[in-house]
matplotlib code that plots the C-alpha trace (Angstrom):
import matplotlib.pyplot as plt

x = [72.8, 72.3, 74.0, 76.5, 77.8, 81.8, 82.4, 80.8, 83.3, 86.2, 88.7, 90.8, 93.5, 94.3, 98.0, 100.1, 102.5, 101.0, 98.6, 98.3, 94.8, 93.4, 90.5, 89.0, 89.2, 87.4, 84.8, 84.6, 83.4, 80.7, 79.7, 79.7, 77.4, 75.1, 76.1, 76.7, 74.7, 77.4, 81.1, 83.5, 86.4, 89.6, 90.6, 87.0, 87.3, 84.0, 84.9, 83.4, 86.9, 88.3, 85.8, 87.9, 88.6, 92.2, 92.3, 89.5, 92.1, 95.3, 93.6, 95.0, 94.5, 95.6, 94.1, 92.2, 88.8, 86.3, 84.0, 81.6, 80.7, 78.1, 78.5, 77.2, 75.8, 79.2, 80.3, 83.8, 85.1, 87.4, 90.3, 91.4, 94.8, 96.8, 99.8, 102.3, 104.9, 104.5, 101.2, 102.7, 101.4, 98.1, 99.1, 100.6, 97.7, 95.4, 97.6, 97.6, 93.9, 93.2, 93.1, 94.3, 95.6, 95.4, 98.8, 98.3, 100.9, 100.9, 101.0, 102.8, 105.2, 105.6, 106.8, 107.7, 109.4, 106.1, 105.1, 108.0, 107.3, 103.7, 104.9, 107.2, 104.5, 102.3, 105.3, 105.4, 101.9, 101.9, 98.7, 97.8, 97.6, 97.0, 98.4, 96.8, 98.2, 96.0, 95.3, 95.5, 94.1, 96.8, 98.9, 102.2, 100.7, 103.0, 101.5, 104.7, 107.0, 104.9, 104.5, 108.2, 108.9, 106.0, 107.3, 110.8, 109.1, 109.3, 111.9, 110.2, 106.9, 105.7, 103.6, 100.6, 98.8, 95.0, 94.1, 95.5, 94.9, 92.6, 95.0, 96.5, 96.5, 93.4, 92.9, 92.5, 89.1, 88.8, 90.1, 91.1, 89.8, 92.0, 89.7, 87.1, 89.1, 86.5, 87.2, 85.4, 84.6, 83.5, 81.0, 77.3, 78.2, 78.4, 81.2, 82.8, 85.0, 88.9, 89.8, 92.0, 95.4, 95.3, 94.4, 97.9, 99.0, 95.9, 96.4, 100.2, 99.2, 96.3, 98.8, 101.0, 97.5, 96.7, 100.0, 100.1, 96.3, 97.3, 100.3, 97.4, 95.8, 96.6, 93.9, 93.7, 97.5, 96.8, 94.0, 96.3, 99.4, 97.0, 96.2, 92.6, 91.2, 90.5, 87.2, 87.2, 85.8, 88.8, 91.2, 89.6, 89.8, 93.3, 94.6, 93.0, 95.2, 98.5, 97.7, 96.7, 100.1, 101.8, 103.6, 101.9, 100.6, 97.8, 98.3, 94.7, 94.5, 92.3, 91.2, 88.9, 87.9, 86.3, 85.3, 86.8, 87.9, 86.6, 83.7, 86.3, 88.5, 85.4, 84.3, 88.1, 88.4, 85.3, 86.6, 90.1, 91.0, 90.1, 87.5, 88.2, 87.1, 89.7, 92.2, 94.5, 93.5, 94.7, 96.2, 94.6, 95.3, 91.7, 90.6, 91.8, 94.8, 95.9, 93.4, 92.9, 90.5, 89.1, 86.6, 83.3, 80.0, 78.7, 81.7, 82.1, 82.4, 86.1, 87.2, 90.5, 90.9, 92.8, 91.6, 89.7, 88.5, 87.5, 84.5, 83.8, 80.5, 79.4]
y = [123.5, 120.9, 120.0, 117.5, 115.0, 115.5, 112.1, 113.0, 115.9, 116.2, 119.6, 119.1, 121.2, 121.3, 122.7, 122.5, 125.0, 128.2, 126.9, 123.5, 123.0, 123.3, 126.1, 124.2, 120.9, 123.1, 124.1, 120.6, 119.3, 122.0, 121.3, 117.5, 117.8, 120.0, 123.3, 125.2, 124.3, 125.8, 125.2, 128.6, 128.9, 130.5, 132.1, 133.4, 134.8, 133.2, 130.6, 130.2, 130.2, 133.3, 136.1, 138.8, 141.8, 141.3, 137.6, 137.5, 140.5, 138.2, 134.8, 133.1, 132.6, 135.3, 134.1, 130.9, 130.4, 127.8, 125.5, 123.8, 120.5, 117.9, 114.9, 111.2, 112.5, 114.3, 117.7, 118.1, 121.5, 122.3, 124.9, 126.1, 127.5, 129.8, 128.5, 131.1, 131.4, 135.3, 134.1, 130.9, 132.5, 131.8, 128.2, 127.4, 128.8, 126.8, 123.3, 124.3, 123.7, 121.1, 117.2, 116.3, 117.4, 116.8, 117.6, 118.5, 117.7, 119.1, 116.2, 118.4, 120.5, 117.9, 118.7, 122.4, 124.7, 125.3, 121.4, 120.9, 123.7, 122.8, 119.3, 120.1, 122.2, 119.2, 116.8, 119.5, 119.4, 115.5, 115.6, 112.4, 113.3, 112.2, 113.3, 114.0, 114.0, 116.9, 118.1, 114.6, 115.9, 118.8, 118.5, 116.5, 115.2, 112.3, 110.5, 108.2, 111.0, 113.2, 110.2, 110.0, 113.3, 113.3, 110.0, 112.0, 114.3, 111.7, 109.2, 107.7, 106.9, 104.8, 106.3, 104.1, 104.7, 103.9, 105.0, 104.8, 106.8, 106.0, 107.5, 110.7, 114.1, 114.6, 110.8, 110.9, 109.3, 108.4, 106.7, 102.9, 102.6, 100.0, 99.7, 97.8, 97.3, 99.2, 101.8, 105.3, 107.5, 111.3, 111.7, 110.7, 107.7, 103.8, 102.0, 100.0, 96.6, 98.0, 97.9, 95.2, 96.9, 98.2, 95.2, 94.0, 97.2, 97.2, 93.8, 94.5, 98.2, 96.3, 93.8, 96.9, 98.2, 95.0, 94.7, 97.8, 97.6, 94.2, 96.1, 98.2, 95.3, 91.9, 89.9, 91.2, 90.4, 86.8, 86.4, 87.8, 85.7, 82.7, 83.4, 84.7, 87.7, 90.9, 92.6, 96.5, 97.2, 95.4, 97.1, 100.3, 99.4, 98.5, 101.3, 104.0, 102.7, 103.2, 106.3, 108.1, 107.0, 108.1, 105.2, 105.1, 108.0, 107.2, 108.7, 109.7, 111.2, 114.0, 116.3, 118.4, 120.8, 118.0, 116.7, 113.3, 111.7, 114.1, 111.9, 109.1, 111.3, 112.4, 109.0, 108.3, 111.8, 110.3, 106.6, 107.1, 110.7, 111.3, 113.4, 115.6, 113.4, 111.1, 114.0, 113.7, 115.5, 119.0, 121.1, 124.5, 127.1, 127.2, 129.6, 127.6, 126.0, 123.7, 121.7, 118.9, 119.3, 116.2, 116.2, 115.5, 116.9, 116.8, 119.0, 122.6, 124.7, 125.0, 126.9, 127.6, 131.2, 130.5, 133.6, 136.8, 138.9, 142.7, 143.6, 147.2, 146.7, 144.6]
z = [112.3, 115.1, 118.2, 117.6, 120.5, 121.0, 119.5, 116.3, 115.7, 113.9, 113.9, 111.0, 109.2, 105.7, 105.3, 102.6, 100.2, 98.8, 95.5, 96.7, 96.5, 100.4, 99.2, 96.5, 98.5, 101.2, 98.7, 97.0, 100.5, 101.0, 97.9, 97.9, 101.1, 99.7, 101.8, 98.7, 95.4, 93.0, 93.3, 93.3, 92.1, 93.5, 89.9, 89.8, 93.6, 94.2, 97.0, 100.3, 102.0, 100.3, 101.0, 101.9, 99.5, 99.4, 99.4, 96.1, 94.4, 95.3, 94.6, 98.0, 101.2, 104.0, 107.1, 108.2, 107.5, 109.3, 107.2, 109.2, 106.6, 107.8, 106.7, 107.6, 111.1, 111.8, 111.7, 110.2, 111.4, 108.2, 108.8, 105.5, 106.4, 104.6, 102.3, 101.9, 104.5, 105.1, 107.0, 109.2, 112.3, 110.7, 110.4, 113.8, 115.7, 113.7, 114.0, 117.9, 118.1, 115.7, 116.2, 112.8, 109.4, 106.0, 104.1, 100.5, 98.1, 94.7, 92.0, 89.5, 92.0, 94.6, 98.0, 98.2, 101.3, 102.6, 103.0, 104.7, 107.1, 107.7, 108.2, 110.9, 112.9, 112.6, 114.5, 116.8, 117.7, 117.5, 114.8, 113.1, 109.4, 106.2, 102.9, 99.5, 96.6, 94.9, 91.2, 89.5, 86.6, 85.6, 83.0, 84.1, 86.8, 88.8, 91.5, 92.1, 92.0, 94.8, 96.7, 96.9, 97.6, 100.2, 101.8, 102.6, 104.9, 107.8, 107.6, 111.1, 109.6, 106.6, 104.1, 103.1, 100.0, 100.4, 97.0, 93.6, 91.0, 88.1, 85.4, 85.6, 83.9, 81.4, 81.6, 85.3, 85.8, 90.0, 92.3, 93.4, 96.7, 98.4, 101.7, 99.1, 96.1, 94.0, 91.6, 92.3, 89.7, 90.5, 93.1, 91.6, 89.9, 90.9, 92.1, 89.6, 89.4, 89.4, 85.6, 84.6, 83.8, 87.5, 89.5, 90.0, 91.2, 93.4, 95.0, 95.5, 97.5, 99.7, 100.9, 102.4, 103.8, 105.2, 107.0, 108.5, 109.6, 111.2, 113.3, 115.1, 116.9, 118.2, 117.1, 113.9, 113.5, 114.6, 112.1, 109.3, 110.2, 109.9, 106.7, 107.1, 105.2, 107.0, 106.2, 105.2, 108.4, 110.6, 107.9, 108.9, 112.7, 112.7, 110.6, 112.6, 115.7, 113.9, 112.0, 115.5, 116.8, 113.8, 112.6, 109.2, 106.9, 104.6, 101.0, 98.9, 95.6, 94.6, 91.9, 94.1, 91.2, 89.7, 93.0, 92.5, 95.8, 97.9, 99.1, 100.4, 102.0, 103.9, 105.0, 106.1, 107.9, 110.1, 110.5, 111.3, 112.5, 116.2, 117.4, 120.5, 123.1, 122.6, 123.3, 126.3, 129.3, 129.3, 132.4, 133.4, 135.9, 137.9, 140.5, 143.1, 141.1, 138.5, 137.1, 134.8, 132.2, 130.3, 126.9, 128.3, 127.4, 130.8, 132.0, 132.7, 129.3, 128.6, 125.1, 123.8, 122.0, 118.9, 116.6, 117.0, 114.3, 114.4, 112.0, 111.6, 110.4, 113.8]

ax = plt.figure().add_subplot(projection="3d")
ax.plot(x, y, z, "-o")
ax.set_aspect("equal")
plt.show()
């Protein structure tokens, strides 16, 4: 694996209630970027993330696993956390070193106790975050209900869909991308025009997205108020600002087991989430007293230890 400049790195925690779909999302990211040639399944005990004997036996994550994903000249350090509250200490330590978080909300179960817990820790550490409505191909999947429940997690923020589901349950075909106003099937297929039955809904949702983006940049707001159309790049630029400030929460949809919605999610991670270079300076105790550390490729090495592992075979 090659070295990356700091601005090309993203440190992202995947968090949710147990069974929310974090591990299979991480697996799909590895598969879509060519890091693995075959996707594993949690049920089969052959995912990259859950490799410990106890995790395989129980079919759940017991600790955080780092998944290095290389995508479009960037390195995404994906931190797959355990979802069950017995292991919340792993989640806290992970969130403390992440620069952003993806909160998965099950399209069937909606917001659960574990979702609320991890959300509060994201608030504590002031992490910008995405919400992903997961498992959209499941029986009883309901995007609107899950989105409504997720929106109650933070009354001070506005939840803005940046994607809409192209169908639900067994009819889930892909996502409708509101940045580019195109329908995106599963990875490997070309973009399509938005089906006629979804156009009105997509146009209404895009207006909300554009208005949110315009709030993030005065020049864009002026352009928008003058009735000019914002480009996809301008929308991304403005949206980046309001998301990092925590005022707006982008909402995505996926069926990671079929890799649907995974690639546009990774693209958004690169375009919207901050890199470590964007972090605020940190105060630390140095040899001669208190020092202020800034993220810089040219500065001395400074690391934060968040996890140690004792391997009996090393």
